[in-house]
PADREN-742364 format. One record per residue (C-alpha): residue in one letter; x, y, z; residue number from 0; chain. Coordinates in Angstrom, 2 decimals, decimal comma, padded with zeros to 5 digits. Each point is the difference from the previous one (the first is absolute). Example, Ala and Ser with C-alpha at 12.3 -4.5 7.8 and 13.67 -1.06 7.14 Angstrom:
% PADREN-742364
res_east_north_up_n_chain
A_012,30_-004,50_007,80_0_A
S_001,37_003,44_-000,66_1_A
This chain:
% PADREN-742364
res_east_north_up_n_chain
X_199,17_-108,54_043,55_0_A
X_001,27_003,53_-000,59_1_A
X_-000,01_000,82_-003,73_2_A
X_002,32_002,90_-000,77_3_A
X_001,00_002,01_-003,06_4_A
X_002,11_003,10_-000,43_5_A
X_-001,76_001,70_-002,93_6_A
X_-002,77_001,81_001,89_7_A
X_-001,37_002,83_-002,17_8_A
X_-001,36_002,22_002,75_9_A
X_003,02_-000,35_002,30_10_A
X_002,97_-001,55_-001,86_11_A
X_002,14_-002,35_002,08_12_A
X_-002,31_000,32_002,97_13_A
X_000,56_-003,47_001,49_14_A
X_003,70_000,86_000,48_15_A
X_-000,70_003,51_001,34_16_A
X_001,35_000,24_003,54_17_A
X_-002,17_000,69_003,04_18_A
X_001,65_000,21_003,43_19_A
X_003,21_-001,27_-001,60_20_A
X_-001,52_-003,12_-001,60_21_A
X_-001,35_-000,57_-003,53_22_A
X_-003,78_-000,31_-000,16_23_A
X_000,18_-003,66_-001,04_24_A
X_001,94_-000,81_003,19_25_A
X_-002,66_001,64_002,17_26_A
X_-002,74_-002,03_-001,68_27_A
X_001,95_-003,26_000,31_28_A
X_000,95_000,76_003,63_29_A
X_-003,63_000,55_000,95_30_A
X_-001,00_-003,29_-001,59_31_A
X_002,94_-001,63_001,77_32_A
X_-001,43_001,06_003,36_33_A
X_-002,93_-002,34_-000,71_34_A
X_001,32_-002,76_-002,26_35_A
X_003,21_-002,01_-000,09_36_A
X_002,49_001,17_-002,59_37_A
X_-000,23_-003,25_-001,99_38_A
X_-003,66_000,82_-000,69_39_A
X_000,69_003,51_-001,35_40_A
X_001,23_000,39_-003,57_41_A
X_000,68_003,16_-001,99_42_A
X_-000,82_-000,54_-003,67_43_A
X_001,68_002,46_-002,36_44_A
X_001,45_000,35_-003,48_45_A
X_002,51_002,63_001,08_46_A
X_003,52_-001,02_001,02_47_A
X_000,49_003,14_002,12_48_A
X_-003,11_-000,78_002,05_49_A
X_001,11_-003,64_000,20_50_A
X_003,48_000,85_001,32_51_A
X_-001,31_002,60_002,45_52_A
X_-002,50_-002,56_001,32_53_A
X_002,63_-002,72_000,37_54_A
X_002,23_002,45_001,86_55_A
X_-002,59_000,41_002,77_56_A
X_-000,68_-003,74_000,15_57_A
X_-003,08_-000,54_-002,16_58_A
X_-000,67_-002,92_-002,30_59_A
X_-000,33_001,08_-003,61_60_A
X_-001,35_-001,59_-003,17_61_A
X_000,80_001,66_-003,31_62_A
X_-002,88_000,13_-002,47_63_A
X_-000,53_000,95_-003,62_64_A
X_-000,24_003,70_-000,78_65_A
X_-003,22_-000,04_-002,03_66_A
X_-002,49_000,12_002,88_67_A
X_-002,69_002,65_000,06_68_A
X_-000,56_-000,22_003,76_69_A
X_000,85_-001,82_003,20_70_A
X_-002,76_-002,57_-000,48_71_A
X_001,57_-001,18_-003,25_72_A
X_003,44_-000,14_001,62_73_A
X_-001,31_-002,10_002,90_74_A
X_-001,65_-002,31_-002,53_75_A
X_003,40_-000,76_-001,50_76_A
X_001,56_-000,66_003,39_77_A
X_-002,88_-002,28_001,05_78_A
X_001,13_-002,53_-002,61_79_A
X_003,02_-000,66_002,20_80_A
X_-001,52_000,30_003,47_81_A
X_-003,45_-001,63_-000,31_82_A
X_-001,17_001,40_003,35_83_A
X_-003,65_-000,41_001,07_84_A
X_-000,41_003,77_000,45_85_A
X_002,12_002,99_-000,95_86_A
X_-000,02_003,15_002,07_87_A
X_000,88_002,86_-002,32_88_A
X_001,50_003,07_001,65_89_A
X_000,73_002,87_-002,36_90_A
X_003,56_001,35_000,21_91_A
X_-001,18_003,59_000,49_92_A
X_-002,11_-000,72_003,10_93_A
X_002,64_001,65_002,17_94_A
X_-002,34_000,62_002,95_95_A
X_-001,65_-003,43_000,10_96_A
X_-000,78_-001,05_003,55_97_A
X_001,10_-003,55_000,91_98_A
X_-003,38_-000,43_001,72_99_A
X_-001,69_000,34_-003,41_100_A
X_002,04_-002,95_-001,29_101_A
X_-001,05_-002,03_003,05_102_A
X_-003,64_000,98_-000,56_103_A
X_000,20_-001,16_-003,61_104_A
X_001,66_-003,28_000,94_105_A
X_-002,71_-000,81_002,54_106_A
X_-002,78_000,84_-002,49_107_A
X_001,01_-002,43_-002,77_108_A
X_-002,54_-002,77_-000,56_109_A
X_-001,44_-002,08_-002,84_110_A
X_-003,15_002,12_-000,47_111_A
X_001,64_002,63_-002,23_112_A
X_002,61_-000,03_-002,74_113_A
X_001,86_003,07_001,26_114_A
X_000,08_002,32_003,01_115_A
X_000,99_003,68_-000,01_116_A
X_000,74_002,34_002,89_117_A
X_-002,11_003,18_-000,08_118_A
X_-000,18_003,08_002,23_119_A
X_-002,15_003,09_000,46_120_A
X_000,36_002,85_-002,46_121_A
X_001,73_003,15_001,17_122_A
X_-000,98_003,51_-001,04_123_A
X_000,68_000,57_-003,68_124_A
X_000,42_-003,69_-000,89_125_A
X_-003,25_-000,22_-001,98_126_A
X_001,24_002,30_-002,79_127_A
X_003,66_-001,03_000,16_128_A
X_000,72_-002,28_-002,96_129_A
X_003,14_-001,33_001,68_130_A
X_-002,17_-001,56_002,71_131_A
X_-001,83_-003,16_-001,09_132_A
X_-003,46_-000,32_001,53_133_A
X_-002,40_-002,94_000,19_134_A
X_-003,72_-000,47_000,64_135_A
X_-001,14_-002,75_002,39_136_A
X_-003,05_-002,22_000,04_137_A
X_-001,78_-000,76_003,28_138_A
X_002,09_-003,16_000,46_139_A
X_003,17_002,11_-000,45_140_A
X_000,80_-001,43_-003,39_141_A
X_001,43_002,54_-002,41_142_A
X_-002,44_001,02_-002,75_143_A
X_002,22_002,31_-002,03_144_A
X_003,07_002,23_000,03_145_A
X_000,47_003,59_-001,12_146_A
X_002,51_002,84_000,08_147_A
X_-002,31_003,01_-000,31_148_A
X_-003,49_000,27_001,51_149_A
X_-002,56_-001,47_-002,39_150_A
X_-003,03_000,19_002,31_151_A
X_-002,96_001,88_-001,46_152_A
X_-001,28_000,83_003,47_153_A
X_001,58_002,26_002,57_154_A
X_-001,69_-001,81_002,88_155_A
X_002,52_-000,17_002,87_156_A
X_-001,07_-003,60_000,70_157_A
X_001,89_-001,08_-003,13_158_A
X_003,17_000,45_002,00_159_A
X_-001,19_-002,77_002,31_160_A
X_000,54_-002,57_-002,75_161_A
X_003,14_001,56_-001,51_162_A
X_003,51_-000,80_001,19_163_A
X_003,57_000,68_-000,97_164_A
X_001,72_-003,00_-001,56_165_A
X_003,37_-000,85_001,51_166_A
X_002,94_-001,60_-001,79_167_A
X_-000,26_-003,15_002,08_168_A
X_-002,04_-002,99_-001,13_169_A
X_-000,04_-003,79_-000,01_170_A
X_-000,93_-002,30_-002,87_171_A
X_-000,37_-003,76_-000,20_172_A
X_002,30_-001,97_-002,30_173_A
X_-002,94_-001,16_-002,15_174_A
X_-001,40_003,51_-000,39_175_A
X_003,43_001,42_-000,78_176_A
X_000,58_-002,59_-002,71_177_A
X_-003,41_000,75_-001,49_178_A
X_000,32_003,77_-000,18_179_A
X_003,59_-000,05_-001,25_180_A
X_-000,89_-002,48_-002,74_181_A
X_-002,13_002,71_-001,67_182_A
X_001,23_003,05_-001,84_183_A
X_-000,48_003,38_001,66_184_A
X_-003,68_000,80_000,38_185_A
X_-001,54_003,33_-001,05_186_A
X_-000,67_001,61_003,38_187_A
X_003,26_-001,31_001,42_188_A
X_001,89_001,56_-002,90_189_A
X_-001,87_003,30_-000,36_190_A
X_-000,32_000,78_003,72_191_A
X_003,44_-001,41_000,87_192_A
X_-001,38_-001,91_002,97_193_A
X_001,36_-003,55_-000,03_194_A
X_-002,67_-001,40_002,35_195_A
X_-002,67_000,91_-002,56_196_A
X_001,01_-003,10_-001,93_197_A
X_-001,41_-002,22_002,74_198_A
X_-003,43_001,59_-000,26_199_A
X_000,05_-000,05_-003,79_200_A
X_000,61_-003,76_000,15_201_A
X_-002,73_-000,59_002,61_202_A
X_002,30_-000,54_002,94_203_A
X_-001,11_001,02_003,50_204_A
X_002,04_002,52_001,98_205_A
X_-000,78_000,34_003,68_206_A
X_000,78_003,37_001,59_207_A
X_001,87_-000,19_003,30_208_A
X_-000,37_003,25_001,91_209_A
X_002,68_001,51_002,22_210_A
X_-000,37_003,03_002,21_211_A
X_002,90_002,21_-001,03_212_A
X_000,27_001,57_-003,41_213_A
X_003,55_000,43_-001,20_214_A
X_001,54_001,93_-002,85_215_A
X_000,99_-001,74_-003,24_216_A
X_003,11_001,39_-001,68_217_A
X_-000,81_001,05_-003,56_218_A
X_001,45_003,50_-000,40_219_A
X_002,81_002,20_001,27_220_A
X_-002,53_001,72_002,26_221_A
X_-000,97_-003,39_001,47_222_A
X_003,66_-000,81_000,63_223_A
X_000,49_003,29_001,82_224_A
X_-003,10_-000,59_002,12_225_A
X_001,14_-003,57_000,79_226_A
X_003,34_001,26_001,31_227_A
X_-001,90_002,33_002,30_228_A
X_-002,28_-002,80_001,21_229_A
X_002,96_-002,29_000,74_230_A
X_001,59_002,67_002,16_231_A
X_-003,11_001,30_001,77_232_A
X_-002,70_-002,71_000,22_233_A
X_000,32_-001,96_003,24_234_A
X_-001,15_-003,34_-001,42_235_A
X_002,26_000,28_-003,03_236_A
X_002,95_000,93_002,21_237_A
X_-000,70_-003,07_002,14_238_A
X_-000,11_-002,30_-003,05_239_A
X_003,17_001,55_-001,42_240_A
X_001,81_-000,58_003,29_241_A
X_-000,88_-003,72_-000,10_242_A
X_002,22_-000,59_-003,05_243_A
X_002,52_002,81_000,36_244_A
């Protein structure tokens, strides 16, 4: 599932912004399409422009209601029609997602946890960057909490050993999805604007799935400019781009 909306506050219209001649949403869908069959990839949106653009490049689209606070809520609506066992949620602004991360997530799904989220190492400056969502891990790699700005009271460097960057790629079971979307928005979810917080607030387990490469999430104009540079210069990203171009 790729939930998509056009009204981004930090970078308006970002999912239709073009990179290497293609709108961002097409890049995200194409990378998922390298791993999964098209009939298992659905773009969920309330915007007719996104819907038409997505249909033009061959994607399946389901139109949803407009009054959704986040992608989790939008996927909850769509799940009433699909009734899949698990939903892999790929955010529409994860332009640089590596197909191998999707494969890693797919292979990690089991019945021991309610949800699974891809995480990576933090890069320099991420800890104080509010646009980058961080998480703290327990010894069994379950996620303890999320945060945007460093809340640790200690400056011990070892704290970085249990802190990861949260990626916009996660999986959730049908039962867990129905549970969390049956409740109104929870406090931390709402105030921190981190949709996965709702799972923790409702006592659901999220297992962190670590991948080696940290990639940029597109939240600002600066991020978009940096992403264009990465697509043109990074060898791995150029290789992935070539696979669907």
